[in-house]
All heavy atoms as an XYZ file, in Angstrom:
900
protein
N       0.828     -1.193      0.000
C       0.000      0.000      0.000
C       0.870      1.254      0.000
O       0.502      2.246     -0.598
C      -0.930     -0.009      1.200
C      -2.008      1.035      1.070
S      -3.523      0.615      1.857
C      -3.302      1.361      3.418
N       2.011      1.191      0.639
C       2.915      2.337      0.654
C       3.345      2.717     -0.766
O       3.457      3.885     -1.098
C       4.126      1.998      1.509
C       4.872      3.168      1.970
C       5.875      2.821      3.009
N       6.364      1.460      2.847
C       7.308      0.930      3.576
N       7.864      1.623      4.521
N       7.712     -0.299      3.382
N       3.545      1.729     -1.618
C       3.931      1.984     -3.008
C       2.851      2.788     -3.710
O       3.130      3.767     -4.391
C       4.175      0.664     -3.765
C       5.402     -0.044     -3.203
C       4.332      0.905     -5.249
C       5.586     -1.446     -3.694
N       1.595      2.387     -3.546
C       0.507      3.094     -4.216
C       0.326      4.505     -3.676
O       0.020      5.414     -4.427
C      -0.803      2.316     -4.098
C      -0.941      1.142     -5.050
C      -2.258      0.441     -4.809
C      -0.834      1.561     -6.488
N       0.495      4.693     -2.369
C       0.398      6.047     -1.823
C       1.458      6.947     -2.446
O       1.195      8.078     -2.795
C       0.561      6.034     -0.302
C      -0.696      5.605      0.397
O      -1.789      5.879     -0.067
N      -0.552      4.923      1.508
N       2.669      6.439     -2.605
C       3.745      7.199     -3.205
C       3.451      7.521     -4.662
O       3.749      8.597     -5.140
C       5.051      6.400     -3.090
C       6.210      7.054     -3.766
C       6.825      8.153     -3.194
C       6.686      6.593     -4.985
C       7.900      8.768     -3.818
C       7.753      7.198     -5.612
C       8.365      8.289     -5.020
N       2.837      6.577     -5.379
C       2.592      6.733     -6.803
C       1.225      7.328     -7.123
O       0.911      7.535     -8.272
C       2.686      5.370     -7.511
C       4.002      4.678     -7.351
C       4.996      5.199     -8.320
C       6.267      4.375     -8.286
N       7.218      4.770     -9.263
N       0.398      7.604     -6.134
C      -0.981      8.029     -6.373
C      -1.073      9.236     -7.302
O      -1.820      9.225     -8.275
C      -1.665      8.332     -5.041
C      -3.130      8.616     -5.157
C      -3.741      8.780     -3.776
C      -5.211      9.098     -3.898
N      -5.842      9.282     -2.606
N      -0.316     10.277     -7.052
C      -0.347     11.454     -7.907
C       0.107     11.149     -9.319
O      -0.447     11.651    -10.289
N       1.090     10.300     -9.451
C       1.584      9.898    -10.768
C       0.495      9.174    -11.546
O       0.291      9.443    -12.727
C       2.804      8.990    -10.587
C       3.395      8.506    -11.875
C       4.223      9.339    -12.639
C       3.142      7.225    -12.338
C       4.772      8.905    -13.820
C       3.689      6.783    -13.533
C       4.509      7.625    -14.258
O       5.045      7.185    -15.437
N      -0.215      8.282    -10.881
C      -1.295      7.541    -11.537
C      -2.375      8.516    -11.999
O      -2.864      8.431    -13.114
C      -1.886      6.475    -10.591
C      -0.852      5.383    -10.334
C      -3.163      5.877    -11.175
C      -1.209      4.462     -9.190
N      -2.758      9.453    -11.168
C      -3.798     10.405    -11.539
C      -3.383     11.251    -12.732
O      -4.185     11.531    -13.604
C      -4.149     11.294    -10.343
C      -4.910     10.553     -9.283
C      -5.091     11.345     -8.012
O      -4.402     12.379     -7.825
O      -5.905     10.931     -7.190
N      -2.122     11.639    -12.810
C      -1.653     12.452    -13.934
C      -1.607     11.662    -15.238
O      -1.864     12.202    -16.294
C      -0.251     12.998    -13.647
C      -0.230     14.194    -12.738
C       1.140     14.867    -12.737
N       2.239     13.937    -12.548
C       2.720     13.548    -11.376
N       2.178     13.993    -10.259
N       3.733     12.718    -11.298
N      -1.243     10.388    -15.166
C      -0.973      9.623    -16.372
C      -2.019      8.581    -16.728
O      -1.856      7.858    -17.694
C       0.393      8.952    -16.269
C       1.505      9.979    -16.255
O       1.332     11.017    -16.915
O       2.513      9.757    -15.598
N      -3.101      8.505    -15.993
C      -4.108      7.483    -16.265
C      -4.738      7.682    -17.641
O      -5.085      6.725    -18.313
C      -5.167      7.420    -15.140
C      -6.099      8.596    -15.198
C      -5.909      6.111    -15.176
N      -4.834      8.909    -18.117
C      -5.406      9.152    -19.439
C      -4.557      8.489    -20.522
O      -5.065      7.977    -21.503
C      -5.515     10.643    -19.705
C      -6.161     10.967    -21.027
C      -6.348     12.432    -21.203
N      -5.360     13.169    -20.445
C      -4.987     14.390    -20.713
N      -5.506     15.028    -21.709
N      -4.099     15.013    -19.982
N      -3.243      8.499    -20.342
C      -2.363      7.875    -21.322
C      -2.555      6.365    -21.371
O      -2.302      5.737    -22.387
C      -0.901      8.192    -20.984
C      -0.540      9.667    -20.951
C       0.883      9.853    -20.459
C      -0.728     10.297    -22.313
N      -3.001      5.788    -20.270
C      -3.187      4.340    -20.203
C      -4.592      3.912    -20.595
O      -4.887      2.730    -20.638
C      -2.881      3.846    -18.786
C      -1.460      4.101    -18.308
C      -1.335      3.764    -16.832
C      -0.467      3.303    -19.122
N      -5.465      4.845    -20.873
C      -6.864      4.521    -21.146
C      -7.042      3.613    -22.353
O      -8.015      2.883    -22.424
C      -7.673      5.804    -21.345
N      -6.121      3.631    -23.299
C      -6.260      2.818    -24.493
C      -5.450      1.530    -24.443
O      -5.415      0.783    -25.395
C      -5.860      3.633    -25.727
C      -6.806      4.790    -25.943
O      -8.012      4.627    -25.788
N      -6.277      5.942    -26.265
N      -4.778      1.253    -23.357
C      -4.017      0.017    -23.227
C      -4.986     -1.117    -22.938
O      -5.832     -1.013    -22.054
C      -2.964      0.141    -22.118
C      -1.931      1.175    -22.531
C      -2.311     -1.196    -21.823
C      -0.928      1.505    -21.472
N      -4.851     -2.204    -23.713
C      -5.827     -3.299    -23.622
C      -5.920     -3.892    -22.228
O      -6.993     -4.242    -21.781
C      -5.530     -4.376    -24.660
O      -4.250     -4.930    -24.427
N      -4.828     -4.006    -21.534
C      -4.898     -4.536    -20.181
C      -4.318     -3.512    -19.215
O      -3.169     -3.584    -18.813
C      -4.172     -5.872    -20.072
C      -4.480     -6.593    -18.780
O      -5.063     -5.992    -17.856
O      -4.142     -7.777    -18.687
N      -5.152     -2.577    -18.848
C      -4.748     -1.472    -17.985
C      -4.162     -1.963    -16.665
O      -3.138     -1.465    -16.210
C      -5.962     -0.576    -17.730
C      -5.707      0.548    -16.783
C      -4.930      1.618    -17.166
C      -6.254      0.541    -15.514
C      -4.689      2.677    -16.301
C      -6.026      1.587    -14.641
C      -5.243      2.650    -15.039
N      -4.781     -2.963    -16.073
C      -4.319     -3.450    -14.775
C      -2.912     -4.015    -14.855
O      -2.084     -3.776    -13.968
C      -5.298     -4.481    -14.219
C      -5.067     -4.808    -12.762
C      -6.150     -5.659    -12.204
N      -6.111     -6.982    -12.817
C      -6.723     -8.031    -12.328
N      -7.450     -7.930    -11.236
N      -6.647     -9.190    -12.931
N      -2.603     -4.750    -15.917
C      -1.266     -5.311    -16.079
C      -0.235     -4.204    -16.239
O       0.826     -4.219    -15.609
C      -1.214     -6.263    -17.288
O      -2.098     -7.351    -17.053
C       0.186     -6.793    -17.516
N      -0.541     -3.222    -17.067
C       0.387     -2.109    -17.272
C       0.600     -1.313    -15.990
O       1.714     -0.912    -15.676
C      -0.112     -1.198    -18.396
C      -0.082     -1.845    -19.754
C       1.304     -2.300    -20.169
O       2.272     -1.528    -19.981
O       1.432     -3.425    -20.664
N      -0.474     -1.102    -15.249
C      -0.366     -0.355    -14.001
C       0.448     -1.140    -12.978
O       1.276     -0.562    -12.265
C      -1.766     -0.044    -13.458
C      -1.861      0.921    -12.306
C      -1.215      2.251    -12.637
C      -3.321      1.120    -11.930
N       0.270     -2.463    -12.934
C       1.048     -3.270    -11.987
C       2.539     -3.214    -12.327
O       3.381     -3.172    -11.434
C       0.536     -4.710    -11.928
O       0.808     -5.403    -13.112
N       2.873     -3.187    -13.613
C       4.278     -3.037    -14.023
C       4.813     -1.676    -13.596
O       5.952     -1.558    -13.140
C       4.406     -3.183    -15.536
C       4.208     -4.586    -16.040
C       4.292     -4.608    -17.567
C       3.929     -5.964    -18.128
N       3.906     -5.945    -19.613
N       3.998     -0.655    -13.748
C       4.412      0.702    -13.427
C       4.736      0.850    -11.942
O       5.703      1.519    -11.583
C       3.311      1.683    -13.831
C       3.712      3.126    -13.730
S       2.505      4.248    -14.475
C       1.126      4.120    -13.360
N       3.937      0.230    -11.077
C       4.170      0.361     -9.641
C       4.999     -0.776     -9.056
O       5.391     -0.703     -7.911
C       2.862      0.510     -8.834
C       2.487      1.909     -8.589
C       1.742     -0.280     -9.365
N       5.256     -1.818     -9.851
C       6.162     -2.877     -9.421
C       5.571     -3.908     -8.482
O       6.280     -4.430     -7.629
N       4.280     -4.186     -8.615
C       3.644     -5.244     -7.825
C       2.815     -6.116     -8.770
O       2.499     -5.698     -9.880
C       2.734     -4.680     -6.700
C       3.544     -3.883     -5.693
C       1.610     -3.831     -7.257
N       2.449     -7.328     -8.298
C       1.628     -8.180     -9.165
C       0.195     -7.667     -9.207
O      -0.208     -6.814     -8.418
C       1.707     -9.657     -8.743
C       1.062     -9.935     -7.400
O      -0.021     -9.441     -7.111
N       1.726    -10.731     -6.590
N      -0.578     -8.187    -10.163
C      -1.939     -7.685    -10.407
C      -2.859     -7.847     -9.206
O      -3.666     -6.967     -8.911
C      -2.537     -8.378    -11.633
C      -1.906     -7.930    -12.911
C      -2.293     -8.767    -14.091
N      -3.694     -9.155    -14.089
C      -4.430     -9.315    -15.157
N      -3.916     -9.145    -16.347
N      -5.690     -9.681    -15.071
N      -2.751     -8.967     -8.515
C      -3.619     -9.204     -7.352
C      -3.322     -8.199     -6.244
O      -4.238     -7.581     -5.688
C      -3.445    -10.637     -6.828
O      -3.743    -11.547     -7.889
C      -4.354    -10.917     -5.650
N      -2.043     -8.023     -5.936
C      -1.642     -7.060     -4.907
C      -2.060     -5.654     -5.311
O      -2.572     -4.884     -4.496
C      -0.122     -7.120     -4.671
O       0.225     -8.446     -4.268
C       0.322     -6.123     -3.620
N      -1.857     -5.331     -6.570
C      -2.255     -4.020     -7.072
C      -3.744     -3.783     -6.860
O      -4.145     -2.751     -6.335
C      -1.927     -3.884     -8.559
C      -2.441     -2.596     -9.199
C      -1.607     -1.409     -8.756
C      -2.458     -2.721    -10.700
N      -4.564     -4.748     -7.250
C      -6.021     -4.587     -7.120
C      -6.430     -4.395     -5.667
O      -7.257     -3.536     -5.360
C      -6.733     -5.800     -7.711
O      -6.532     -5.849     -9.100
N      -5.846     -5.173     -4.781
C      -6.190     -5.069     -3.365
C      -5.750     -3.722     -2.790
O      -6.529     -3.052     -2.094
C      -5.547     -6.218     -2.580
C      -6.125     -7.566     -2.906
C      -5.305     -8.715     -2.343
O      -4.169     -8.535     -1.904
N      -5.884     -9.911     -2.379
N      -4.519     -3.331     -3.072
C      -4.006     -2.065     -2.546
C      -4.719     -0.864     -3.169
O      -4.998      0.112     -2.481
C      -2.509     -1.966     -2.792
S      -1.541     -3.122     -1.809
N      -4.995     -0.958     -4.451
C      -5.674      0.139     -5.138
C      -7.018      0.414     -4.488
O      -7.373      1.562     -4.226
C      -5.848     -0.209     -6.619
C      -6.176      0.967     -7.483
C      -5.187      1.616     -8.192
C      -7.476      1.428     -7.586
C      -5.477      2.713     -8.992
C      -7.783      2.518     -8.389
C      -6.777      3.165     -9.089
N      -7.760     -0.646     -4.210
C      -9.070     -0.483     -3.586
C      -8.942      0.130     -2.186
O      -9.758      0.953     -1.786
C      -9.815     -1.810     -3.550
C     -11.252     -1.636     -3.151
C     -12.010     -2.960     -3.225
N     -13.400     -2.701     -3.090
C     -14.292     -2.831     -4.052
N     -13.927     -3.262     -5.225
N     -15.556     -2.555     -3.840
N      -7.893     -0.263     -1.446
C      -7.675      0.309     -0.112
C      -7.340      1.800     -0.200
O      -7.831      2.602      0.585
C      -6.554     -0.430      0.615
C      -6.957     -1.776      1.126
C      -5.798     -2.460      1.821
C      -6.166     -3.865      2.223
N      -5.011     -4.569      2.830
N      -6.502      2.169     -1.152
C      -6.067      3.560     -1.282
C      -7.173      4.444     -1.833
O      -7.442      5.531     -1.327
C      -4.802      3.660     -2.169
C      -4.471      5.109     -2.509
C      -3.625      2.990     -1.488
N      -7.833      3.996     -2.906
C      -8.820      4.823     -3.608
C     -10.264      4.562     -3.190
O     -11.143      5.353     -3.492
C      -8.692      4.632     -5.120
C      -7.472      5.289     -5.703
C      -6.285      4.589     -5.857
C      -7.496      6.617     -6.089
C      -5.163      5.195     -6.396
C      -6.382      7.234     -6.626
C      -5.217      6.513     -6.770
O      -4.118      7.127     -7.302
N     -10.528      3.399     -2.588
C     -11.892      3.069     -2.184
C     -12.766      2.564     -3.321
O     -13.975      2.403     -3.155
N     -12.177      2.358     -4.487
C     -12.887      1.845     -5.661
C     -11.975      0.890     -6.410
O     -10.764      0.877     -6.192
C     -13.330      2.975     -6.628
C     -14.347      3.896     -5.987
C     -12.143      3.767     -7.140
N     -12.561      0.140     -7.328
C     -11.752     -0.741     -8.162
C     -10.981      0.084     -9.199
O     -11.317      1.247     -9.455
C     -12.629     -1.761     -8.911
O     -13.462     -1.053     -9.839
C     -13.477     -2.585     -7.948
N      -9.987     -0.535     -9.793
C      -9.214      0.132    -10.838
C     -10.133      0.537    -11.984
O     -10.048      1.653    -12.496
C      -8.077     -0.778    -11.338
C      -7.052     -0.978    -10.225
C      -7.418     -0.200    -12.584
C      -6.022     -2.056    -10.508
N     -11.027     -0.360    -12.379
C     -11.950     -0.069    -13.475
C     -12.830      1.138    -13.153
O     -12.991      2.035    -13.975
C     -12.814     -1.291    -13.788
C     -13.790     -1.040    -14.890
C     -13.393     -1.061    -16.215
C     -15.118     -0.752    -14.607
C     -14.292     -0.809    -17.245
C     -16.027     -0.498    -15.617
C     -15.612     -0.530    -16.937
N     -13.393      1.166    -11.947
C     -14.250      2.297    -11.561
C     -13.464      3.607    -11.518
O     -13.963      4.655    -11.919
C     -14.921      2.036    -10.221
C     -16.012      0.997    -10.300
O     -16.520      0.731    -11.409
O     -16.366      0.431     -9.246
N     -12.248      3.550    -11.013
C     -11.393      4.734    -10.975
C     -11.140      5.261    -12.382
O     -11.279      6.451    -12.651
C     -10.061      4.405    -10.292
C      -9.093      5.544    -10.268
C      -9.129      6.482     -9.251
C      -8.138      5.690    -11.268
C      -8.240      7.549     -9.224
C      -7.242      6.748    -11.251
C      -7.293      7.672    -10.231
N     -10.784      4.368    -13.284
C     -10.496      4.756    -14.655
C     -11.726      5.328    -15.342
O     -11.657      6.375    -15.985
C      -9.959      3.562    -15.448
C      -9.631      3.805    -16.911
C      -8.586      4.892    -17.058
C      -9.161      2.515    -17.558
N     -12.872      4.667    -15.172
C     -14.106      5.160    -15.793
C     -14.454      6.556    -15.268
O     -14.763      7.460    -16.050
C     -15.260      4.196    -15.541
C     -16.557      4.672    -16.194
C     -17.718      3.751    -15.956
N     -17.883      3.517    -14.541
C     -18.134      2.320    -14.009
N     -18.253      1.264    -14.757
N     -18.281      2.192    -12.709
N     -14.387      6.750    -13.964
C     -14.698      8.053    -13.374
C     -13.738      9.122    -13.882
O     -14.165     10.215    -14.271
C     -14.658      7.971    -11.839
O     -15.634      7.026    -11.410
C     -14.921      9.324    -11.192
N     -12.457      8.792    -13.907
C     -11.471      9.755    -14.389
C     -11.750     10.145    -15.839
O     -11.734     11.325    -16.192
C     -10.056      9.178    -14.272
C      -9.003     10.155    -14.684
C      -8.446     11.030    -13.764
C      -8.569     10.222    -15.998
C      -7.490     11.946    -14.149
C      -7.609     11.135    -16.396
C      -7.064     11.998    -15.468
N     -12.012      9.151    -16.673
C     -12.265      9.415    -18.089
C     -13.518     10.274    -18.280
O     -13.524     11.198    -19.100
C     -12.415      8.086    -18.837
C     -11.100      7.342    -18.952
C     -11.286      5.898    -19.275
N     -11.707      5.693    -20.656
C     -12.026      4.509    -21.145
N     -11.976      3.436    -20.398
N     -12.392      4.390    -22.392
N     -14.570      9.994    -17.515
C     -15.800     10.770    -17.652
C     -15.626     12.202    -17.146
O     -16.101     13.150    -17.779
C     -16.959     10.058    -16.947
C     -17.415      8.775    -17.630
C     -18.365      7.987    -16.741
C     -18.052      9.062    -18.985
N     -14.944     12.366    -16.033
C     -14.693     13.721    -15.519
C     -13.826     14.515    -16.494
O     -14.076     15.697    -16.744
C     -14.030     13.663    -14.139
C     -14.923     13.123    -13.041
C     -16.046     14.055    -12.634
O     -16.007     15.264    -12.954
O     -16.992     13.571    -11.976
N     -12.822     13.868    -17.051
C     -11.965     14.527    -18.040
C     -12.763     14.888    -19.288
O     -12.595     15.965    -19.857
C     -10.780     13.611    -18.395
C      -9.847     14.180    -19.435
C      -9.017     15.371    -18.968
O      -9.118     15.793    -17.799
O      -8.256     15.904    -19.805
N     -13.667     14.009    -19.694
C     -14.473     14.275    -20.889
C     -15.375     15.490    -20.672
O     -15.536     16.313    -21.571
C     -15.304     13.052    -21.285
O     -16.338     12.805    -20.359
N     -15.927     15.617    -19.489
C     -16.782     16.777    -19.215
C     -15.976     18.067    -19.287
O     -16.425     19.059    -19.856
C     -17.460     16.646    -17.857
C     -18.510     17.714    -17.629
C     -19.473     17.332    -16.550
C     -20.711     18.200    -16.660
N     -21.831     17.637    -15.955
N     -14.770     18.031    -18.761
C     -13.897     19.207    -18.828
C     -13.591     19.559    -20.282
O     -13.674     20.729    -20.673
C     -12.598     18.930    -18.064
C     -11.678     20.135    -17.972
C     -10.326     19.785    -17.378
N      -9.522     18.967    -18.265
C      -8.887     19.410    -19.360
N      -8.983     20.669    -19.709
N      -8.153     18.598    -20.095
N     -13.273     18.555    -21.085
C     -12.960     18.793    -22.499
C     -14.169     19.307    -23.266
O     -14.050     20.204    -24.104
C     -12.433     17.511    -23.151
C     -11.075     17.019    -22.647
C     -10.774     15.630    -23.199
C      -9.975     18.002    -22.997
N     -15.342     18.758    -22.970
C     -16.559     19.212    -23.650
C     -16.873     20.663    -23.316
O     -17.270     21.439    -24.180
C     -17.742     18.315    -23.284
C     -17.727     16.926    -23.897
C     -18.735     16.024    -23.207
C     -18.004     17.004    -25.395
N     -16.704     21.016    -22.073
C     -17.001     22.393    -21.656
C     -16.024     23.397    -22.239
O     -16.347     24.570    -22.376
C     -17.041     22.482    -20.138
C     -18.268     21.762    -19.605
C     -18.738     22.359    -18.332
N     -20.053     21.850    -18.021
C     -20.488     21.628    -16.812
N     -19.700     21.869    -15.782
N     -21.712     21.188    -16.607
N     -14.830     22.925    -22.596
C     -13.868     23.818    -23.250
C     -14.403     24.251    -24.612
O     -14.057     25.319    -25.110
C     -12.517     23.129    -23.400
N     -15.258     23.406    -25.218
C     -15.999     23.788    -26.412
C     -15.290     23.703    -27.740
O     -15.870     24.057    -28.753
N     -14.067     23.233    -27.783
C     -13.364     23.220    -29.056
C     -13.221     21.819    -29.667
O     -12.450     21.639    -30.597
C     -11.987     23.883    -28.920
C     -11.138     23.233    -27.847
O     -11.622     22.440    -27.060
N      -9.875     23.588    -27.814
N     -13.978     20.845    -29.144
C     -13.951     19.487    -29.674
C     -15.374     18.961    -29.804
O     -16.242     19.300    -29.008
C     -13.183     18.553    -28.739
C     -11.708     18.852    -28.612
C     -11.121     17.967    -27.514
N      -9.712     18.159    -27.327
C      -9.178     19.041    -26.488
N      -9.955     19.830    -25.775
N      -7.881     19.138    -26.366
N     -15.556     18.082    -30.765
C     -16.862     17.436    -30.903
C     -16.997     16.328    -29.861
O     -16.007     15.896    -29.257
C     -17.003     16.825    -32.306
O     -16.155     15.703    -32.433
N     -18.204     15.852    -29.678
C     -18.453     14.745    -28.748
C     -17.642     13.526    -29.170
O     -17.024     12.856    -28.343
C     -19.963     14.423    -28.661
C     -20.202     13.150    -27.858
C     -20.724     15.600    -28.052
N     -17.612     13.245    -30.448
C     -16.861     12.090    -30.950
C     -15.370     12.244    -30.676
O     -14.714     11.294    -30.228
C     -17.107     11.901    -32.462
O     -18.505     11.716    -32.672
C     -16.350     10.712    -32.999
N     -14.829     13.420    -30.900
C     -13.406     13.665    -30.623
C     -13.090     13.433    -29.144
O     -12.089     12.807    -28.808
C     -13.016     15.087    -31.006
C     -12.919     15.325    -32.484
C     -12.694     16.801    -32.792
O     -13.347     17.674    -32.211
N     -11.780     17.069    -33.707
N     -13.939     13.945    -28.281
C     -13.722     13.786    -26.845
C     -13.807     12.308    -26.454
O     -12.978     11.816    -25.691
C     -14.724     14.640    -26.037
C     -14.691     14.274    -24.561
C     -14.431     16.120    -26.241
N     -14.787     11.612    -26.991
C     -14.939     10.180    -26.685
C     -13.656      9.430    -26.998
O     -13.150      8.663    -26.167
C     -16.118      9.594    -27.458
N     -13.111      9.641    -28.171
C     -11.867      8.972    -28.563
C     -10.686      9.428    -27.722
O      -9.833      8.635    -27.340
C     -11.575      9.181    -30.042
C     -12.520      8.441    -30.950
C     -13.182      9.100    -31.974
C     -12.776      7.076    -30.791
C     -14.065      8.434    -32.815
C     -13.653      6.403    -31.624
C     -14.289      7.073    -32.628
O     -15.160      6.419    -33.449
N     -10.651     10.697    -27.417
C      -9.530     11.246    -26.660
C      -9.429     10.665    -25.248
O      -8.334     10.502    -24.729
C      -9.665     12.769    -26.591
C      -8.381     13.467    -26.283
C      -8.474     14.966    -26.487
O      -9.063     15.405    -27.492
O      -7.949     15.688    -25.630
N     -10.565     10.364    -24.642
C     -10.538      9.796    -23.289
C     -10.569      8.272    -23.294
O     -10.651      7.654    -22.242
C     -11.655     10.367    -22.381
C     -11.477     11.864    -22.185
C     -13.034     10.022    -22.900
N     -10.501      7.667    -24.472
C     -10.323      6.226    -24.531
C     -11.516      5.386    -24.918
O     -11.449      4.158    -24.845
N     -12.614      5.999    -25.327
C     -13.767      5.219    -25.785
C     -13.626      4.987    -27.286
O     -13.356      5.917    -28.040
C     -15.082      5.951    -25.501
C     -15.483      5.888    -24.049
C     -15.020      6.826    -23.143
C     -16.310      4.877    -23.582
C     -15.371      6.769    -21.805
C     -16.669      4.811    -22.245
C     -16.191      5.757    -21.367
O     -16.531      5.684    -20.047
N     -13.824      3.744    -27.716
C     -13.688      3.440    -29.141
C     -14.983      3.711    -29.902
O     -14.965      3.833    -31.121
C     -13.246      1.992    -29.346
O     -14.179      1.108    -28.782
N     -16.096      3.804    -29.176
C     -17.374      4.086    -29.826
C     -18.083      5.230    -29.111
O     -18.253      5.206    -27.898
C     -18.269      2.849    -29.824
C     -17.710      1.723    -30.654
C     -18.688      0.579    -30.782
O     -19.860      0.707    -30.454
N     -18.199     -0.541    -31.275
N     -18.504      6.200    -29.892
C     -19.171      7.372    -29.340
C     -20.479      6.999    -28.655
O     -20.844      7.578    -27.637
C     -19.394      8.402    -30.457
C     -19.842      9.753    -29.961
C     -21.333      9.946    -30.088
O     -21.967      9.450    -31.003
N     -21.906     10.659    -29.147
N     -21.170      5.993    -29.162
C     -22.445      5.555    -28.568
C     -22.240      5.047    -27.143
O     -23.006      5.397    -26.237
C     -23.050      4.462    -29.446
C     -24.385      3.971    -28.986
C     -24.936      2.925    -29.936
C     -26.263      2.389    -29.439
N     -26.823      1.384    -30.339
N     -21.200      4.255    -26.933
C     -20.890      3.748    -25.593
C     -20.524      4.902    -24.668
O     -20.977      4.968    -23.519
C     -19.735      2.734    -25.650
O     -20.081      1.689    -26.551
C     -19.431      2.160    -24.276
N     -19.710      5.818    -25.164
C     -19.326      6.987    -24.386
C     -20.555      7.786    -23.965
O     -20.709      8.137    -22.797
C     -18.373      7.876    -25.198
C     -18.198      9.242    -24.622
C     -17.500      9.435    -23.439
C     -18.730     10.360    -25.266
C     -17.340     10.702    -22.902
C     -18.562     11.629    -24.739
C     -17.873     11.805    -23.561
N     -21.451      8.067    -24.906
C     -22.648      8.859    -24.609
C     -23.530      8.182    -23.567
O     -24.051      8.841    -22.663
C     -23.446      9.125    -25.887
O     -22.718      9.960    -26.739
N     -23.674      6.875    -23.678
C     -24.486      6.134    -22.711
C     -23.869      6.207    -21.310
O     -24.556      6.492    -20.319
C     -24.631      4.674    -23.164
C     -25.525      3.850    -22.249
C     -25.689      2.403    -22.702
N     -24.397      1.726    -22.703
C     -23.842      1.154    -23.760
N     -24.448      1.172    -24.930
N     -22.670      0.562    -23.673
N     -22.556      5.987    -21.210
C     -21.868      6.050    -19.913
C     -21.898      7.468    -19.343
O     -22.079      7.654    -18.143
C     -20.419      5.568    -20.056
C     -20.286      4.090    -20.305
C     -20.710      3.252    -19.110
O     -20.380      3.619    -17.961
O     -21.372      2.233    -19.331
N     -21.722      8.451    -20.198
C     -21.740      9.854    -19.777
C     -23.096     10.200    -19.170
O     -23.176     10.776    -18.086
C     -21.440     10.757    -20.974
C     -21.203     12.198    -20.615
C     -19.918     12.677    -20.457
C     -22.262     13.081    -20.458
C     -19.685     14.019    -20.137
C     -22.052     14.413    -20.142
C     -20.750     14.882    -19.979
N     -24.166      9.837    -19.864
C     -25.511     10.147    -19.374
C     -25.805      9.416    -18.071
O     -26.406      9.979    -17.154
C     -26.564      9.813    -20.422
C     -27.949     10.215    -19.960
C     -28.952     10.237    -21.045
C     -30.250     10.746    -20.443
N     -31.182     11.197    -21.416
N     -25.366      8.182    -17.974
C     -25.572      7.402    -16.749
C     -24.839      8.046    -15.567
O     -25.364      8.127    -14.466
C     -25.068      5.970    -16.970
C     -25.425      5.009    -15.877
C     -25.220      3.584    -16.370
C     -24.037      2.950    -15.727
N     -23.853      1.543    -16.122
N     -23.651      8.558    -15.805
C     -22.836      9.141    -14.741
C     -23.273     10.555    -14.368
O     -23.392     10.891    -13.193
C     -21.363      9.132    -15.168
C     -20.403      9.599    -14.106
C     -20.056      8.771    -13.047
C     -19.831     10.871    -14.156
C     -19.164      9.196    -12.077
C     -18.946     11.302    -13.196
C     -18.618     10.456    -12.154
O     -17.744     10.882    -11.183
N     -23.512     11.416    -15.364
C     -23.817     12.828    -15.105
C     -25.301     13.175    -15.135
O     -25.697     14.222    -14.644
C     -23.097     13.729    -16.120
C     -21.609     13.774    -15.943
C     -20.771     13.203    -16.884
C     -21.041     14.386    -14.833
C     -19.393     13.248    -16.729
C     -19.671     14.429    -14.670
C     -18.843     13.860    -15.627
N     -26.112     12.335    -15.782
C     -27.539     12.624    -15.860
C     -27.932     13.486    -17.045
O     -29.106     13.822    -17.200
N     -26.972     13.883    -17.847
C     -27.270     14.619    -19.074
C     -26.382     14.088    -20.194
O     -25.451     13.343    -19.953
C     -27.112     16.131    -18.902
C     -25.707     16.563    -18.522
O     -24.901     15.720    -18.102
O     -25.399     17.756    -18.653
N     -26.689     14.474    -21.408
C     -25.933     13.960    -22.548
C     -24.649     14.767    -22.732
O     -24.557     15.914    -22.266
C     -26.765     14.062    -23.835
O     -26.952     15.443    -24.149
C     -28.095     13.350    -23.711
N     -23.677     14.191    -23.432
C     -22.460     14.958    -23.719
C     -22.759     16.226    -24.520
O     -22.161     17.268    -24.278
C     -21.615     13.983    -24.543
C     -22.111     12.633    -24.196
C     -23.558     12.803    -23.882
N     -23.715     16.150    -25.441
C     -24.071     17.329    -26.237
C     -24.638     18.441    -25.360
O     -24.309     19.618    -25.550
C     -25.089     16.962    -27.306
O     -24.532     16.037    -28.201
N     -25.493     18.073    -24.400
C     -26.037     19.083    -23.482
C     -24.917     19.699    -22.645
O     -24.902     20.913    -22.406
C     -27.070     18.462    -22.543
C     -28.376     18.131    -23.246
O     -28.611     18.653    -24.353
O     -29.152     17.335    -22.688
N     -23.994     18.882    -22.212
C     -22.880     19.378    -21.415
C     -21.992     20.295    -22.238
O     -21.529     21.323    -21.761
C     -22.068     18.201    -20.872
O     -21.084     18.658    -20.005
N     -21.785     19.942    -23.487
C     -20.938     20.745    -24.379
C     -21.560     22.112    -24.643
O     -20.889     23.134    -24.634
C     -20.734     20.009    -25.706
C     -19.802     20.713    -26.637
C     -19.540     19.839    -27.870
N     -18.548     20.442    -28.706
C     -18.847     21.240    -29.732
N     -20.079     21.510    -30.044
N     -17.878     21.767    -30.436
N     -22.867     22.109    -24.850
C     -23.534     23.382    -25.158
C     -23.866     24.179    -23.905
O     -24.253     25.337    -24.002
C     -24.825     23.114    -25.955
O     -25.755     22.389    -25.172
N     -23.714     23.545    -22.751
C     -23.982     24.251    -21.503
C     -25.443     24.399    -21.172
O     -25.819     25.218    -20.343
N     -26.299     23.572    -21.818
C     -27.737     23.686    -21.549
C     -28.125     23.072    -20.215
O     -29.198     23.326    -19.718
C     -28.565     23.028    -22.662
O     -28.217     21.648    -22.775
C     -28.362     23.732    -23.990
N     -27.254     22.270    -19.645
C     -27.541     21.690    -18.328
C     -26.373     21.889    -17.407
O     -25.277     22.008    -17.779
C     -27.846     20.193    -18.452
C     -29.212     19.942    -19.018
C     -29.575     18.494    -18.845
C     -30.974     18.252    -19.323
N     -31.407     16.909    -19.120
């Protein structure tokens, strides 16, 4: 757990770069130098959520920030935060925030 506490800020800064890696957990375990099981257990203790939930939340929060900046389309933002399909991104965005990415981009909600 001490390893993850030390690396916590690093993970938060660079998690976007890892969003497109097919096995995020394996890459993250290599980065912090522990096996996948230990990583999953420690990650949950440090963050209070699973690695998957942390990544999804980070990607959605980042997408909202990018949409509000107003210089990218919904599709561009979806790809930029690691979603391969805009439809999946829009569904997850609405489930998490309660409004659509388009509404968030235009500032109507």
